[in-house]
N, C-alpha and C positions, 0 to 999 in steps of 0.2 A: 235963695240962692242954692241951697242944697237940693231943692227939688228940681231946679232947673239943670244942675249938674248930673243929677240922676237921670233926668229924661235924655240929655245929650249922650250919657254913657249907655243908656238903653237903646237910643237910636243907632249908635254906632255898633252895638252888639247885634242889633237887628239886622243892620247892613250886612255884617259878616255872616250871620247865621242864614240869611237868605241866600247869599251866594253859596254857602255850604249846602242848603237844601236844593239848590239847582243842581250842584255837583252830584248830590245823592241821587236825585231823580235820574241823572244821566248815566252815572257810572256805579251807582250802588254805594252802600256803606263803605267807608274807608277805616281800616285798622290804624292803630297807633296810640289810642288813648281814650279812655271812657268819657272825657270832657267834650269830644267832638260829636258824641253821639247823643248826648242828653238834650232834651228840648228846653228852649229858653223859659224860664219861670218868671212871670210878671204878676204873680198873685198879690205881691205887697204894693204894687205901683197903683195908687188911687188917683186918677185924673180929675175926679169931680170934687175933691176935698177942698173945703173952704181954705184949708191952709196951704193950698198950692200957690206960690208966689212966682209970678211970671219974670220978676226981675232976677230971681235966681235961676230961672230957666235960662234966661239970655246969658247969664254968666257961664253957665256950664256949656251951653252951645258954643260960646265964643272959645272956651277952653278946649273943647273938642276939636273945634276948627283948627286949632293950633297944632294938633296931632299930626305928625309926619305922615302917617298912612293915609289920613283924610285928605291931607293937603296934595298928596300924589294923585289921589283919586279924582279930586276936583280939578287939579291941574291938566290932567290928561283928557278930561271931559268924556270919559268913558262911563258906561253904565256901571253903577256901583255893584250890581249883582255880577256882572261879568268881571268887574275887577276883583271883587272878593274871591270869586272862584279861581281867578288866575293866581292870586296871591296865596290861596289855601294849597293849590297844586305845587307851588314852588316850596312852600314850608314843608309839605309832607315828603317831597322828593328829597329835600336836603335831610330831613329826618331819617328817612330809609337809607340814604347813602352813608349818614353817620352810623346807623345800626350796622350796615354791611362792613364798614371799616372796623368797628369794635369786634365783630365776630371773627374777621380774619386776623386781628391783632391776637385775639384770644387762642386761636389755633396755633399761631406762630409760637406764642409763648408755651403752649403746651408740647409743642415739637421741641423746642429748645430745652425745656425742663427735662424730657425724656432722654434726649441726647447727652445732657449734662449728667444725669444719673448713670447712663451706660458707661460714659467716661470715667465716672467716679468709681463704679465698680471694676472696671478694667484696671484702673490704676491701683486700686486696693489689691486686686488679685496679683498683678504684676509686682507689687511691693512685697507680697507674702512670698512669692516665688523667689524674688531676688533675695528677700531675707534668708530664706532656706538655703539658697545657693551660696550665699556669702557665708552664712554660718557653717555650712559643709565645707567651704573651701579654706576658710580662714584657720591657720594653725595657731592656737594660743601658746603663749610662752610657757604655761604650766606643763603642757604636753611636750614641748621640747626639752625642758629640764628634767622632766621624769624619765624619758626615754634616753637621754645622753648621760644622766648622772646617777639616777636612783638605781640601787640594787635589785635584782629581778624579784628578790623575796619580799620587798616592801609592798604594801597593798596598793600605794599610789602608782607604782609601775603597772601592775596589772590594770588599774582603772584607766590610765592614760593610753596603755597598750589597745584596749578595747575601743578607746576614742580614735586611735590611729588607724585601727582596722575599719572602724566605721567611715572615717575621712577617705581612706584610700579606696573603699568601695564606691563612695559618693563620687569621688573624682573620676573613677573608671566609668561610671554610669554617664557622667556628664561629658566625658570625652567622647563616648559612643554617640552622643547627641550633637557633638560637634561644638561645645562650648569653649570659646577661645580663652576664657579666664583660667582654665584649668592648667594652662601652660605656666602661669605665674606661681603655682604652688607645687607642681610636679616634681621640680627638683628637691625642694624641701622634704616632701614627703618620701621621696626615694632615699634620700639620705638617712631619715629617721627609720625607714623600714630596714635598710641594710644594717643599721646599728642594732635595732631590736632583734632581728634575726641572729645576728652574730651573738648577742648576749644570751638569747634563748637556747641557741644550739649549744653554746659552751655549757650553760647550766644544766640542761637535760642530759647531755653526754656524761657530765661529771656525776650526776645522779645514778645513771646507768652503770657507770664504772664502780660506784660504790657498792654495787650488788655483788661484786666479786669478792667481797671479804668473806671469810669463813663464818658460817652461821651455825649457831648450835641447836636451834629449834626446827631446822629444815623448813623454814618459811622465808620466802624473799619479800622484803617490804616494799614492793613496787606500788602498792595502794597509796604510798605517801606522795606519789606524783599526781594523784587525782586532783589535788587543790590547784595544780598548775595545768590542768587539762586544756586551759584556753591557749596556752603557749603553743601547743601542738597544732590547734586549730588555726592559730595565726600563721604557722609556718605552712600549713595546708593551703591556705587561702592566698598567701603572699609569696611563698618560695617552696614550690613543690619539691625541688631537688633536695633542699635540706630537710624537708619533712621525710622524705624517702631515705635520706641518710641516717637520720635519727630512728626511724623505724627499723631499718635494717640492722643497725648497731644494737637496738633492743633485743630483736630477734636472736641475733647471733650470740649475745651475751647471756640472755636468759635460757636460751636452748642448752648451752654448754653448763651453766649453773645448775639447771634442773637434772640434767644427766649425771652430772658430777655428785650432787647431793644424793639422788636416789640410788645410784650405783653404790656409793659408800654406805648409805642406810640400809639397803638391801643385804649387803655382804655382812654387816654388824649384826643385823637382825637374824640371819640364819644360824648365827653362832650360839644363840640362846634357844635352839630347837632341842627337843629331846634327843638324847644321844642315840637311843634305840628306837627306831620306827619299824613300821611293818614292812615285811619283806615279801617276796614272791611266794614263799612257802607258807606264809601266815594267812592261810585260807580256812574257811569253816570246816571243810572235811578232813583237814590234815590231822594226823594222829597227834594227841597231846603229848607233850614231853616236859622234863623238868625245866628246860630253858624257857619254854613258851607255856608254861603251866597257867591254865586259865583261871584256877581258883587261887593262885598265889597273888598276894597284893603287890602290884607294881610300885616301884619307887616313883614318887612324884617328881624327882629331879632328873631321873634317868630314862623313863619310858613312858609311852602313851598306851592306854588300853586300846585294843583293836576292834573288838566287837561291841563294847559297852559305851553308852553315851556319858554317863555320869554327869558331871557339871559342864561338859564341853558344850552342851546346847545353849548355854548362857552367852555365847559369843554373838549369838544373833538375837538376843533380847535388846530391847531400846535402850536400856541403861549402858551396856557394854558395846553396843554396836557403834555408837558415836563417842565412846570414852576416849580420853587423851591417848595418843599413840605410845607404843612401848619405847622406852629409852634403852638401848641395848647395854651400854656401859653400866647403867645403874642395875639392870638385871644380872649382869655378869658378876658384879660386886656381891650381890645377894645370892649368887648361885641359883638363880631362878631359871627354869626351863619351861618352854611352852610347846603345845601341839602346834602343827603346822597352821591350822585354820586361825589360830590367834595371830600368828605372824602375818598371815594373809590379811587378816582384817585390819591390822595396824598399818601395814604397807599401803593398802588400797584406801584407807580412810585418810592418810596423809595425801595420797594421790588425788582422791576425790576433792578434799578440802582446797588443796593448792589449785587444782584444775578449775574449780568453780570460781575461786577468786581471780585466777588468770584470765578466764574467759570473759568475766564481767568487767575486769579492768580493761582488756583489749577493746571491748565494744564501746566503753565510755570514753577511754582516753583517745584511742586512735579513730573514733568516730565511724565505726564499722558495724554492719549487721548482716545476718543471713549468711549466704555462702562466703562473702569476704571475711566475715568474723571467723567462720569455721576454718578457713585457709590459713588465716593469720594465726589462730590458736594452734594449729597442727604444725605450723612452721616453728612455733616455740616449744610445743610439747611432744612433738611427733617422735623425736629420737628417744626421749624418756619413755614413752608408751611402748615403742618397739622393743627397748631393752627389757622392760618388765614382762612383755609377752614372751620373749625369748627365754628369760629366766624361768617363767612358769612353764613353759613347754618342756625345758630341760628337766625341771623337778618332776613333773608329772610322768615322764617317761620311765621312772623307777619308783613311783608311788603306788602302794597297794593298800593304802588306808582309805576305804570307801567313805567312812563317816566324815573323815576330814575333807575329801573332796566334795561330798554332798553339802556340808557346812559351807564350803567356799561358795558353792553354786548359790546357796540362799543368801550369803553375804552380798554377792554381786547383784542378786535380784532386788535387794533392799537398797544397796546403794544406787542402783540405777533409778529406783523411785525417788530417793533423795535428790539426785542430780535434776530429774524432772521437776520436782517441787521448787527447786532453786532456779528453774527456767535456763538450765545449761544443756543444751542438746549436744554440744560438741563431743561428748565422751560416749554417745549412743553407740557409735561403731566399735569403740574399744570394748564396751561391755559385751557386745555381740561376739567379738573375737575372743574374749576370755572364756564366755560360756561355751564357744566352739571347741575350746580345749578341754574344758572340765566335764562337759557331758559325756563325750565319747569315753573318756578315761573312767568315769563312774560307772557307766554301763559295762565297760570291759571288766572292772574289778567284780562287779556283782555277777557277771556271766561266769568269770573265773570261780567265784564261791559256789554258784549253782552246779557247775561241773564238778567241783571237788566233792560236793555232797552226793551227786549222782553215781560217782565213781568209787565212793567209799565201800569197801568190803568189811562188813561187820565181823567176819571171822578174823581180820587182820587187826582188829582193835584191842586184842588180848582179853583178859578176863571181864565178864559182863555181870552185872547185877541189875535189880529191878528199879534202882534209883534213877533220877533223871540223868540222861547222858549229856557229857559235856558239849557235844556237837548240837544237841537240841537247846541247850542252854545259851550256846554262842548265837544260834538262830534267834531265839527269844530276845536276847539283848539287842542283837543287831536289828531285827526287824522293828522292835518297838522304837528303837533310836530313829530309824528311817521314817517310820510312820509319824511319830511325833514331829519330826522336823518338816515332813511333807504336809502335815495338816495345816501349817501357817500359811504356805503358798502351794496349794495342791498342783500336782503334776500327774496326769494320767499314766505317762510313760513309767514313771517310778512305781506305781502301783502295778502295772503289768510285770515289771521285772521282780518285785516282791512276790507276786502271784506265782510266778515260776519257781522262785526259791522255796515258797511254802509247800508247792507240790512235791518238790524233791525232798523236803524234809519230812513230810508225812510219809512218803515211801520209805524213806530211810529208817524211820520209827518202826514200820511194819517189818522191814528186813531184820532189824535188830530183834524185835520181839519174837520173830520166828525162831531165833536161835535157842529160846527157852522151850524145855520139854513139855511143860504142863501149861494148860490153858490158863490156869489160874496165874502163874508166873507172868505169862504173856499179858494178861490183863492188867495185872499190877504195874508191870513197866509201862504199858501204854497210858494207864491213868495217871502214874506219876509224871510222865512226859507232857501229857496234854495239859494237866493241871499246872505245871511249872510254867509252860509257855503262855498258857492263858493269864496266869497270875502276873508275869512280867509284862505281857501286852497291855493288860488292863491298868497298869501303873502309868502308862504313857499315852496309850492310843484311846480313841473315843469308845465308849461301850458299844456303839453300833457300827464300828469298823467291820470290814469283811474279815479280817483276820480273827477277831475277837469272836465273831459269830460262828466262824468256821470251827474253831477250836472248842468252842462251848458245846456244839452239837457232836463232836467226836467224843468229848468227855462224858456228856450225858449218856450217850449210847454204850460207851464201854464200862461206865459205872453201873448202869442197869444190868448188863451181862455179868458183871463181877458179882453183884449182889446175889443174883440167881446162882451163880457158881458157888459163892460163900454159903448159902443156905442148902445147897444140895446134900453134902455129906450128913449133917445131923437131922435134916428135915426132908431129905429126898423123897422118902416114902410117903409122907404126907402130902407132899406137893403132887406126886404122881396119882395118888388116889383122888385128891380133889379135882384135879383136871379130868380124870376119867369119869367121875361121878357126875360133874357139871355136864360133861358131853352126853352121858346117857340121859340125863334129865332133860336137856335140850332137845334131844332127838325122841323124847317120849318113852324111853326104855327104862324108866325108874325101877320097874319089877326086877330088874336084874340085880339090884343092890341087895336083894334079900339073900344072896348067897355070898355077901361080903362081911358077914357078922364078925367072923373070927378075925378077919383083917383089920376091921374097924376097931375091935376090942383092942387088939395088939398096938394099934396106932395111939389109941387114947391113953393107954397105960404107959406106952414107951415115951410119949411127949410129956406126960405128967411126971415121969421120973427123971428125965434127962434134960429137959427145956433149960433149966438154969445153968447147968454146967456147960451145956452147948453155947448158950449165949455169952457166957463168960469167956468161953474159949475163942469164939469167933471175934469178940471184941479185942481180946489181946492180939489175935492174929492180924486184925485190921491195922491196930496202931503200931505193930511191928512192920508192916508192909509198906506204909505210906509215910513219906518223909514230911508231908505237910499235915500237921495235927489237925488244922481246921478241916482239910479235906477228909482225913480219916474219921474224924467226928461226924461229918456229913454222911459218910457212907455207912457207919454203924447206925446212925438215926434212920437211914434208908432202909436198911437191912431189917431193924426192929419194926418199923412201920409196915414193911412187907410181910414180915412174920405174923403180926397182929391181924392184918388183912386176910393172910392165909388161914389162920385159926378161926376167923369170923366166918370165912367161906366153909370151912370144916363143920362148924355149928349149924349152918344152913342146910348142908347135906345131911346132917344127922336128924334135922327136923322133918324130913321126909317120912311119910307114913311107913315106908318099908323099913326104916331103921328107928322109928320113934319108940318102940317098945324094947329097944336094946338095953339090957341091965347095965352096961358099962357106960351109958350116957350120964349116969349119976357121978362118974368119976371126972367128967369134963370140968375144966378150969374155967370159972367165970371170965368172961371177956374183960370187964372192968378190973377185976382182980389182976388179970395178966398185964393190962396196961399199966397198973400201978407199979407192979414187980419190974417191969421191963423198964420203966423210968428210972430205976435205981442203977441200971447198968449203962445209962447214957453218960459218957465222959463230959466233964465240966472244965473249960479251959478259961 
């Protein structure tokens, strides 16, 4: 039975495959599954086996005849091959239709999935935008409570004010886009904004009014408003009219306060100036009197020196330049008095400090910069700056203290640098205006001094002596003062004016020297004055300055001439012979020396007998003539050195063949012995 069933199944499959083979022959291979293309495998079917039982075959044949497919084929009476081919075509067509339907469904599902993703993203984006919109429009109760009830000084008021400002800005933006929901909150925000503006306006104005109280340190505490700077920004963004009102009130109040403070301070400050100041007759070339005695020691409380710097230059030192300002009533109680430059420094340091503070406050609090900040600053400080300029102009019109004016110039130059470092350009114009007042006055005073020296008549100066003249001493002190100040911030115009003054002083010294009858006295006067001026200049000016170099050359030239003048009386014969003999030897006329034996013998014996007394005499003469002992010592040493050189040259002349056999040569003093002896006459100090 099993074999029969197997045969029936094989026969059925053979029928189907036969039909399929015909289809392949007619249409080619069909896709759709690997089973349809594989050949029928009958290798295991053994028809000759003894075990093949026909009964079983019958059973299987009968079972296969019961199959619906076989019944349909037999019933129609068609050829099995044709029938199997037809059935296969129907099966494959149905399968292909199913595959097409599945592919279409897959594409539909993909499109639906993409559309769903897009809708999801859109809904999420809309949800985010709506959330932001709602958050921006909703007014929380904490904001309402803080704006309506909290004092403006509480931190929560500032926090909620910033929140209110942000919501107001968001509503304005949404209204511009046509968002209808803004109408629901506009009324609430407007009421809160009005309330906030009212409270802020009242608070800031009260702060500004508090500045009107008298201050003792001449500083207005406007910087206390900086922690409330957002208040003004809120006004600026939400109520410009109120913001302008607040700013105008600030400008008006502070302008009056600064003007009042500085007018009062300046008036009190000038009361502690030296009572006696330089006048128009206090010029370098004016004759000295008991009232204006140069050598008299001025009272530190009553007058200031005119031509000397002293300690006045410390006003531009870093430590004193930014020192605390002077307090007038304290100085008055202590009976302290100050030169003008000290008062000028105190006044302008207070002005600099307050102006820098004011400018930076204006920029930060009122949210301005550039030209707008400059204009607002001058609206506040303009009247004060104009007042100080007018006061300075009035003072300078009757000022003849060149050192004070020059120090004021350098104070301004330094304060201008400080303002630049603090990034405050608002005072640039003011500094220029101050310098425009100071420089012309300084040049005028300097030119007046130049003219006074130029027009000085030595014969009208009374009794003269060879000591340093008070006019040259004035010049030395004055010039060294200006040179030392100018070295800190060099100015070529100053050096030109000092050069003109130096020329006039040099001419003056020569005119006075001409009043002495002897050349020796003239040289003593010139050396004393050049030495004094050089010494004073070297104390303050650099060693390589033009003034130091010029007077050093003049001093050296006149000193050499004086030494020759000094050696001439006791040793003039020796000097003359040596010069004549050296000239003859140089011209090859040494034979003419043979006729000078008597003269030479006299010179040898005269020097040997008188040189010690002559040296002693000239040493004493030098020390009496020169006020500077160190300079006198230098001149004596120069004279002795020149004497040794002269006597050494005399030895060389006598070593010539024409004079070598002269008996008096044995009386010559040994050069080394002379040097040892002369050292005994060198003064020691």
